[in-house]
C-alpha positions in Angstrom: -51.9 5.6 5.7 -48.6 6.9 4.4 -46.8 4.5 6.8 -48.9 1.6 5.6 -48.4 2.5 2.0 -44.6 2.8 2.5 -44.5 -0.5 4.2 -46.5 -2.1 1.3 -44.1 -0.6 -1.2 -41.1 -1.9 0.7 -42.6 -5.4 0.9 -43.3 -5.4 -2.8 -39.8 -4.3 -3.5 -38.4 -7.1 -1.3 -40.6 -9.6 -3.1 -39.3 -8.4 -6.5 -35.7 -8.8 -5.3 -36.5 -12.3 -4.1 -38.3 -13.5 -7.2 -36.3 -11.3 -9.6 -37.7 -8.7 -11.9 -39.2 -11.4 -14.0 -42.8 -11.6 -12.9 -45.2 -12.7 -15.7 -48.4 -12.1 -13.8 -48.8 -15.8 -13.1 -48.7 -16.7 -16.8 -47.0 -19.9 -17.9 -43.5 -19.1 -19.1 -42.1 -21.0 -22.1 -38.6 -20.5 -23.2 -37.9 -21.2 -26.9 -34.3 -21.7 -28.1 -33.8 -22.0 -31.8 -30.3 -22.9 -33.1 -30.3 -20.8 -36.3 -32.7 -19.1 -38.6 -33.7 -21.1 -41.7 -37.0 -22.2 -43.3 -37.4 -25.6 -41.6 -36.7 -24.4 -38.0 -38.8 -21.3 -38.5 -41.7 -23.4 -39.6 -41.2 -25.7 -36.5 -41.4 -22.6 -34.2 -44.5 -21.2 -35.9 -46.2 -24.6 -35.9 -45.5 -24.8 -32.1 -47.0 -21.4 -31.4 -50.0 -22.0 -33.6 -50.6 -25.5 -32.1 -50.5 -24.1 -28.6 -53.0 -21.3 -29.6 -55.4 -23.9 -31.0 -55.4 -25.6 -27.6 -56.1 -22.3 -25.8 -52.5 -21.3 -24.9 -52.1 -17.9 -26.5 -48.9 -15.9 -26.2 -49.4 -12.7 -24.3 -52.7 -13.8 -22.9 -52.2 -16.9 -20.6 -48.7 -17.8 -21.6 -45.5 -15.8 -22.2 -43.1 -17.2 -24.9 -39.5 -16.0 -24.6 -38.1 -16.7 -28.1 -34.4 -16.7 -28.5 -32.3 -17.4 -31.6 -28.7 -18.6 -31.1 -27.7 -17.5 -34.6 -25.9 -20.8 -35.2 -23.4 -20.3 -32.3 -23.0 -23.0 -29.6 -21.8 -20.4 -27.1 -25.1 -18.5 -27.6 -27.0 -21.7 -27.0 -25.4 -22.1 -23.6 -26.1 -18.4 -22.7 -29.7 -18.7 -23.7 -30.1 -22.1 -21.9 -28.7 -20.5 -18.7 -31.2 -17.6 -19.0 -34.1 -20.0 -19.2 -32.9 -22.0 -16.2 -32.3 -18.9 -14.1 -35.7 -17.6 -15.1 -37.2 -20.8 -13.9 -39.3 -21.2 -17.0 -42.2 -23.7 -16.8 -41.3 -25.4 -20.1 -38.4 -25.1 -22.6 -38.8 -25.8 -26.3 -35.5 -26.5 -28.0 -35.3 -26.5 -31.8 -32.4 -28.5 -33.3 -29.9 -30.8 -31.7 -27.2 -28.4 -30.4 -29.9 -26.2 -28.9 -31.5 -29.2 -27.2 -28.1 -30.5 -25.9 -27.2 -27.1 -24.4 -30.5 -26.9 -22.4 -30.5 -30.6 -21.4 -27.0 -30.2 -20.0 -28.1 -27.4 -17.6 -31.3 -28.7 -16.1 -32.8 -32.0 -15.1 -35.9 -30.5 -13.6 -37.6 -28.2 -16.1 -39.5 -30.1 -18.8 -37.8 -29.9 -22.1 -39.5 -30.6 -25.5 -37.3 -30.8 -28.6 -37.9 -30.8 -32.3 -35.8 -31.0 -35.5 -33.7 -33.6 -33.7 -33.2 -36.6 -35.9 -32.4 -39.2 -33.2 -32.6 -37.9 -29.5 -31.2 -41.2 -28.3 -28.0 -41.0 -30.3 -27.8 -37.3 -29.3 -27.8 -38.5 -25.6 -30.9 -36.4 -24.8 -33.0 -39.5 -23.7 -32.2 -43.0 -22.5 -34.4 -44.4 -25.4 -36.7 -42.9 -27.9 -39.6 -45.1 -26.8 -39.2 -44.3 -23.1 -37.0 -41.2 -22.6 -36.4 -41.6 -18.8 -35.3 -38.0 -18.5 -36.8 -34.5 -18.4 -36.6 -34.5 -22.2 -39.1 -35.6 -24.9 -40.4 -34.2 -28.2 -40.5 -34.9 -31.9 -38.0 -36.2 -34.4 -37.4 -34.9 -37.9 -36.1 -38.2 -39.2 -36.6 -38.2 -42.9 -36.8 -41.1 -45.4 -33.1 -41.0 -46.3 -33.3 -44.3 -48.3 -36.2 -42.9 -50.3 -34.3 -39.6 -50.9 -31.3 -41.5 -52.3 -33.6 -43.6 -54.5 -35.1 -40.3 -55.7 -31.7 -39.2 -56.8 -31.4 -42.3 -58.9 -34.8 -41.9 -60.4 -34.2 -38.3 -61.5 -30.6 -38.8 -62.5 -30.2 -42.5 -63.4 -26.8 -42.1 -64.9 -25.3 -40.8 -61.6 -22.5 -43.1 -60.3 -20.9 -41.0 -57.5 -22.6 -38.7 -55.0 -21.1 -36.0 -52.8 -22.4 -36.2 -49.2 -22.4 -32.7 -47.7 -22.8 -32.2 -43.9 -21.5 -30.5 -40.8 -19.1 -32.7 -38.9 -20.1 -31.3 -35.5 -23.8 -32.1 -35.8 -24.8 -35.5 -34.4 -28.0 -35.1 -36.3 -26.1 -34.9 -39.6 -23.7 -37.7 -38.9 -26.6 -40.0 -38.1 -28.2 -39.2 -41.4 -25.0 -39.5 -43.4 -24.5 -43.0 -42.1 -28.0 -43.9 -43.3 -27.2 -42.2 -46.7 -24.0 -44.3 -47.1 -26.0 -47.5 -46.6 -28.6 -46.3 -49.0 -26.0 -45.4 -51.6 -24.4 -48.8 -51.4 -27.8 -50.5 -51.7 -28.4 -48.8 -55.1 -24.9 -49.1 -56.4 -23.8 -45.5 -55.8 -20.3 -44.6 -54.8 -19.9 -41.6 -52.5 -17.5 -38.9 -51.3 -17.9 -37.1 -48.0 -17.7 -33.4 -47.9 -17.8 -32.2 -44.3 -17.7 -28.6 -43.0 -17.0 -27.3 -39.6 -18.3 -23.8 -40.1 -20.4 -21.9 -42.6 -17.4 -20.2 -44.2 -16.3 -23.6 -45.6 -19.6 -24.5 -47.4 -18.8 -22.9 -50.8 -15.2 -24.2 -50.8 -16.1 -27.8 -49.8 -18.9 -27.9 -52.4 -16.6 -26.5 -55.1 -13.9 -29.1 -54.2 -16.3 -31.9 -55.2 -17.2 -30.5 -58.5 -15.7 -32.8 -61.2 -15.5 -35.7 -58.7 -19.3 -36.4 -58.3 -22.4 -36.6 -60.4 -24.8 -35.2 -57.8 -25.0 -34.0 -54.2 -27.0 -35.2 -51.2 -27.5 -32.8 -48.2 -29.4 -34.1 -45.1 -31.4 -32.0 -42.7 -28.2 -30.3 -41.5 -28.8 -26.9 -39.9 -25.5 -25.3 -41.0 -26.0 -26.5 -44.6 -29.7 -25.5 -44.6 -28.8 -22.0 -43.5 -26.1 -21.9 -46.2 -28.0 -23.8 -48.9 -27.8 -20.8 -51.3 -24.0 -21.3 -51.4 -24.4 -25.0 -52.2 -26.9 -24.3 -54.9 -24.8 -21.5 -56.5 -21.9 -23.9 -57.0 -23.9 -27.0 -57.8 -26.3 -25.3 -60.3 -23.5 -23.6 -62.1 -21.8 -27.1 -62.5 -25.2 -28.6 -63.6 -25.2 -31.0 -60.7 -28.5 -31.9 -58.9 -28.8 -31.5 -55.2 -31.2 -33.8 -53.3 -32.1 -32.3 -50.0 -33.3 -33.4 -46.6 -36.3 -31.0 -46.5 -38.3 -28.7 -48.7 -36.9 -25.4 -47.3 -33.6 -26.4 -48.8 -35.3 -27.0 -52.1 -36.8 -23.5 -51.9 -33.3 -22.2 -51.4 -32.0 -23.7 -54.6 -31.8 -27.5 -54.2 -33.4 -29.7 -56.8 -35.8 -32.0 -54.9 -36.7 -34.0 -51.8 -39.0 -36.4 -50.1 -39.4 -34.5 -46.8 -41.5 -33.9 -43.7 -43.6 -30.8 -43.0 -41.8 -28.9 -40.3 -44.8 -26.8 -39.5 -46.8 -29.9 -38.7 -43.9 -31.2 -36.7 -44.1 -28.1 -34.5 -47.8 -28.5 -34.0 -47.2 -32.2 -33.0 -44.7 -30.9 -30.4 -47.3 -28.4 -29.2 -49.7 -31.3 -28.4 -47.0 -32.8 -26.2 -46.6 -29.4 -24.4 -50.3 -29.3 -23.7 -50.1 -32.7 -22.1 -47.4 -31.4 -19.8 -49.0 -28.1 -19.0 -52.6 -29.2 -18.7 -52.4 -32.8 -17.6 -49.1 -32.8 -15.7 -47.6 -35.5 -18.1 -44.0 -36.4 -17.3 -41.5 -36.2 -20.3 -39.8 -39.2 -19.0 -42.8 -41.3 -19.9 -43.6 -39.6 -23.2 -42.1 -41.4 -26.3 -40.4 -39.4 -29.0 -43.0 -38.8 -31.8 -42.6 -38.9 -35.6 -44.5 -37.7 -38.6 -45.5 -40.5 -41.0 -46.3 -38.5 -44.1 -43.6 -37.3 -46.5 -44.1 -34.8 -49.4 -42.3 -34.7 -52.7 -41.1 -31.2 -53.6 -38.9 -29.9 -56.4 -37.7 -26.6 -57.6 -38.7 -25.9 -61.2 -36.2 -23.1 -61.7 -33.3 -25.3 -60.5 -34.4 -28.2 -62.8 -34.5 -25.8 -65.7 -31.1 -24.3 -64.8 -29.3 -27.7 -64.7 -31.2 -29.2 -67.5 -32.9 -32.0 -65.6 -36.4 -33.3 -66.4 -38.5 -34.5 -63.5 -40.2 -37.8 -64.3 -43.9 -37.6 -64.6 -44.5 -40.4 -62.1 -43.1 -38.2 -59.4 
């Protein structure tokens, strides 16, 4: 019996060496990589987890979610992506464009779902948004940029020049800024670009536009979202309104937005995950999905601080 027990232990040890010390008792493994911590991305993650639970996929019961936050560093994104690939996860959920790109560059086999990516096609994650043709699908956080610029004019009709703040290294942001430029031209607004390459530049770049612009526009830019308090501090002191890409940035001190609900976006992505896990759906054939409802949000404290009255019809 002792010999049989010893042999069994040796066999188990060998199996662990072969498979790695990563056994999850047969549970589905989902790796989650989030670029940075801010309200919108946090909501996307929570919506995804809750959406899976509603469909019977509960973390710790029949699935194991390995959540990793890259803290806004691209190098961390690559390290986390490598971990998920080496762990041979069953599905990877990537939140924000740089995180999605890091994972997509490392595996063409593991199904990847993305969210908080404005245009996956422009980000070269898919061949087309309607038919991805790769191992990547997911949901877009494309916001109504044109309506947001129109909102700026409604709230602040005397504005003539707007400062466009964004991170120059985010494809997501560049795509939206190009839309914002078109929208500004359509309503007769001039614009000045204020791009940043790292979070330490946010306050300085915002300050450099004070006295040159009548208002700011900030898209759903991850670096600016995480540093929105710095933008708001400068803008509010100068009595300049900030129209934002999403409501989390409004909560952090921006004035107003027409934005999407990131929690619901996460839940929408969870439905796609269930199709892959339960029905064997192929991401290559799953179109990028969008939310169609947009919510108006404004910050009462910010409006009072800068002396702006929100029109009753909003």
